[in-house]
N, C-alpha and C positions, 0 to 999 in steps of 0.2 A: 364699237368700231365707228372711227370718222369718216364719214362720207367724203370728205376732202381729200383724205390721204390716197385715196384709190382713183380719183378722178382727174384727168388731165384734160386741158382745152387748148385746141390750136385753132387761132383766127385765121381764117382762109378768105380769099378775094370776096366770094358771094356767100359766104356763111361761116359756119364753127363746126368743126371734127372735137367728137367728145371721145376719150378713150376710158373706158370704165377698166382699170387694171385688175380690178377684184374679181370680176368675173368674165374679163377678157374679152369685152364687148366693145364695138365701136358704133358710135351714132354720129349722122350727118344731119345737120339741121342749116337750111338755108335762112336767109336773114328775115323772111316773112314770117315763118314758123317759130324763129327764134323770137319775135318779137310777139307773137301770139302767147309761145309758151311763157314769156316772161310776165305778161299781162294776166294770164290765169294765175300764175303763182303769187304776184301781187294782190290779187283779189282775193285768194284764200288766205293768206297772210290777214288781211285787214278783217274778213271775217271771223277768223279765229281769234284774233285780239278783242273784238266786240262780242264775241261770244263770252270770251274769260271777263271782261269787264262787267259785264251784267250782275 
């Protein structure tokens, strides 16, 4: 299953609306929470890459 096929993102003035069409869920994220979420995701990616490279 591809995650990207089932997710639609719509940018709004003060944040982002994320539609999960596979599960029928809607998520609303403001700019600040989106920044924190992206920061956590990037940190996890770096951590996993460092663990794999060892």
